[in-house]
Every structure is written in structure tokens, then in C-alpha cells.
N, C-alpha and C positions, 0 to 999 in steps of 0.2 A: 670303464663306463663312468659317466659323470657322478652318479650317486655315491661312489666311493670317495669323492673328494670331500664329502661332508663327514667330519670326524664324529660328531655327535647327532647330527640330524638324521632322521630316518628317511632323507631323500626319500576248577570252580568249587567254590566252596559251598557252604550250606545254602539253603533256599532263601532268596532275598525277597523283601517286600516289593510290591508294585510301586511305581512312581507315585509321589504325593498327589499329583494332579493328573487328570485323565489325558488321553491323547489329543493332539491339537495339530491336525494336518489339513491345510487347505486343498490339497490334491487328494481326491478320493481314491484313485486307482494308483496307489503307491505301496511299497513295502510288502507286496504279496507275490512271492516267487511261484512260478508254475511248477517248478521242480523243488520240492521242499529240501532244505539242507539236512545233512546228517549231523545231529547234535550229540557230540560225545565229549566226555571229560578227558581230554588228552592235551599234550603239549602243542601239537600241530599235526595236520594231515591234509591230504589231497581233498579238496572240496568236491562235493557232488557236482557233476557238470551243470552249469547254468543255474545253480541254486542261489547265487547271489547276483542277479541279473542287472543290478545298478552299478556293479563294479566296473570301472574302466581302467585301461592302461594308457597312461600318458607317455608318449614316445617322442624322442628327439632324433634328428637325423645327423649321423656322423659318418663322413667318408662315403656317402651314398647309401648307407644302411640305416635301418631304423632300430632303435634300442629302447626297451622299457626303462623309464627313468623314475616314475612315480605312479601311485594309484590315484584314484579319485571316485567320486560318486555322481551318477546322473540324477539330478533332482528335478529337472523339468526336461521336456524334449529338446530344449535349446541350451541348457546350462549344466555344466559340470562343476562340482565343488572339490577343491583340493587344497594343499598347503601353500602358504605364501612362498616358502623356500623352493617350491617346485616350478615357479614361473621363471622361464628363461626365454624371453622374447627374441634373443639374438640367435636362437637356433630355429630351424624349421621344426615345427611341432604338429603332432596330430594326436587325436583321441581315437582309441580303438574300443568300440562297443562289442558286446557279444563275444568277448574273448575268454578262452579257457586255457588252451595249451599254446604258449607263445611260439613254439617251434613248429606248429602245424597249422596249415590253412584248413579250417574245419567247415567253413561255409557260412555260419551266422555272423561273422565279423562285419562290422561297419567301420570303415576307415574314414575319419572326418578331419580334414585340415583345420588348423586354427590360425587365424590371423593375429599378428603380434598386438595389434591395437584392441583386440578383444579379450585380453587377459587382464584381470583386475585384482591386484593384491590389496589386502586391507591397508588403508592409508597409514595405520599405526604399526604395520609390520616393519621391523628393523632387523636385518640379518646379522647385525653386530651386537644385538641384545636379545638373545634367545629367550631368556627368562622374562623379558617384557611381555611375551605372548603375542597375540593377534596374528598367529601364523595360519592364515586362512586366505583363500583366494577363490575367485569365480572365473570360469572360462566360458565364453559364449561360442558355441559351435558355428561353423561357417554354413551349415545346413542342419535342419532339424533331424534328430534321431528318429528312426522308424521303430516304433515300439512293437514288441512281439512277445512270444513266450520266453525268449532268451534275452530280451533287452527291455528292462522295466525301470521304474523310478523308485528311488529310495525316499522315505518319508523324512521330513524335517520336524524336529520336536517342538513343543511349545516353548515360547521365549521364557528364559529364566529357569526352566526345569532342571533340577539337579537329582540324579539318581542316587539311591542309598548305597551304602557300603555293601560290597559283595553281590551287587546286582549282576546277573550273568549277561555278558555281552560277547560278541565275537569280533575279532580282527581278521580281515581277509586281504590277501595281496600276493605279490610275487616276490617279496623280500627274501633276503638270505635265510637259509634254514636255521642258522646259528651264527654267532660271532665268527667272522672269517670263513663261514661255511659256504657251500655252493648256492647258486641262484636256481630256483626251480623253474621249470617250464610251465608246470601245471599250477593253477590257482590254489593257494593254501588257505586254510582256515584254522583259527586257534581260539579256544575259549579263554577270554580275559575278563574275569570278574572285576567290577569297579572297586577301586581303592579310594575311599572318600577323602576329602580335603584334610580332615582332622588327622587321619593316619598318614597320608602322603607327605604332609609338611612337618612330620616329626624330625627333629634335628639329625637323627642317623638315617633318615630316608632322604627325601628331596629338600627338606627344610624350606626356607623362603625362596628357593629357586622356582617353585611352582606357585602360581597365583590362582585366584578364584575363577579366572576365565579359562582355566585348563581342567582337564579330568585325567586322573591316573587310572590305569587298569592293568591287571596281570601282575607280574613280578616273578623274579627268579627264572625258572625255565619257561614260563608262559610270557612271551614278549614279542613285540615287533622287532624288525631288524632292517638293515639298509635295503632300500627298494620298496619298503612298505609305506614310505612317506606319502602323505596326501590321501591315503586310503581310509576307509570307514571303520570306525568302532561302531558296530551295528547291534542294536538291542531290541528284542521283541517285547511288546506290551501285551499282557494277558487280556486286557479289556477288549481289544480288537484283533489280536493276533498278528498285527502288522509289525514290520521291522523299521526302526527309526535310527537315523544316523546321529549318534550322540557325540562322536569325536572325529576329528581329522587328525591322522597320525602326524605327530610333530617331531619328537626326539626321544632318544634313549641315552643311557650313561656313556660317557666317553671311555669307560672301562670295559664296555661290552654290552651287547643287547640284553643278555640274561644275567645282569648283575643283581645280587641279592639286595633287597630293600631299595631298588631303583626301578619301579615299574615303568612301563611305557607311558609317555605323556602325550596327551592329545589336546588339541584345541577344542574347547567345549562349544559345540555348535549352538546350543540354546542361548549362549551369551551374545550371539552374532545374528540373530534372526532378523532384527530390524535392518542391519546392514545388508544382508542377503536380499531382503525385499527391495530396499532402496536401489541397489545395483541392477537387479532384474527389471524392476519397473521403469528405470530411467534409461535403459539401454535395450 
């Protein structure tokens, strides 16, 4: 599958303080699952069915069959947010909403084709310069998603908002269970506390490979892996109880998904809110 061609791309501690500024979401009906997630302090586990209803599977067609390639987040009924390195307009592509078990047709799935011209990478994304950042993209659906108890919108955070160290967030996706491990059929979740910029850029961590438009989370056994690319780092705000997408899964260490002092690196969504609005408003 294509995601394995990326060597380093990803094709809880103590109680943390709340974000410095309050929630800032223009969409009122977002970040509120009908089926609450099971929140446990573990490396990873099967998610509660449909408890992350904004999670999508971005799939490509190979040899007449469809394969999960990346994750993503439904942020409006017409738009999905994912990683720049997940955009492959030369393949037939579709977005699957309401997905839980990739191997079973369960009923709530919505299969929506994507036109190549409706995929928008950030203009500063450069696949040859991973540490330059800007690994974010938007996909406009060929038809609007039908929102339901199993398909909902994820909230976008305030522009510029940075979460404090150790803030509890979750990574969700169908990525490999560990380095060189199997690919799950069932949606997984893992608690990945935020690692702030000061810690993540220490010389024996990521150093200057990580910039301020990125956010680190997890580390060691708590990590994203191949196939989680583009999926959300999702964090709940105590002020309103909603879930906000603070990161788009970007990369892990080439030494392995669960390398010590190399937490998973995400594109920080709050650094790109203006760009997201510009693309959505102009298309």
C-alpha cells in the first residue's frame, strides 16, 4: 500500500491546564459526538464505535480495489482537512465518512468521490523539505456530507492558540499498531499528551527539525504510525466540552514510530486558520 513508501511520513501525564484563551469555533454544532469516547490512559485501543464522528478514511484506488491511505477530519459538510503529503491527485480518490471497521460494510458509511481539482495543498508545502512544515491540505467533497449521529464535524481552534505542555489529546486513525506492525481494521485511539515546543526542540529530542507551526504529542510507546497521516490530534476543552482538532498528523522518526524522545509531530492547525478560511471561502 502507498503509505509504506513514506519512510518517515505518517502517510498521559499529570493534569494539564486549560488553553490560555477560550474556545473559538464559528461552527456551533461541532466537536460533540453522540457516542462519547472511552477515555483511558493506555498506549492504544479500539475506539468506541462512532465516538470520533469527524474521522474520515482517505482512500485511493489500486487495481480496482480501494485502500485506506490517510486519515482526515470533516470540518464542514463540504470540506475535509488532511496532510499535504496525503494528496495524490493522480489516483482515483474517495473520502469515506461514518467508517469504523474498514473490513465490514456496516451501514453508516458515506462514500464520496473527490475530483483532482478539488484537492488543495498548502502553497508552501514541499515534500522534499519535511522540516519546513506546512504539511496541511483541504479536500472539497464532490457532494455534501449528510450529518447524523455517526457523521459530525470537528471544531477548528482559535487562530494562534498553543496548548500547554502535557495537555491531554487523542490521536485517532487506522495506522499500524506499532513499527512494522499490522494494520488494524477497527479505528484506533491513543492518548497523546502535548509536548510543548521548549521540550520537543531540545537537542536530543527533535531539535530544530520541529518549528513553531508544528505541535508534538506523545512519545515512546504513545505514538502515531504509518497510515495515521492526515488524521486529527483532537483535544477537548473544559469550557464547552467540545473536541478541537489541534494537529494534523505529519511525521514520526525514521527509526520507528515509537522512538524514545521522538514524539509524533503534527501540523499545528491554529497556525493555519486564515489559510483554511481563505480556501473554503474562495472555492
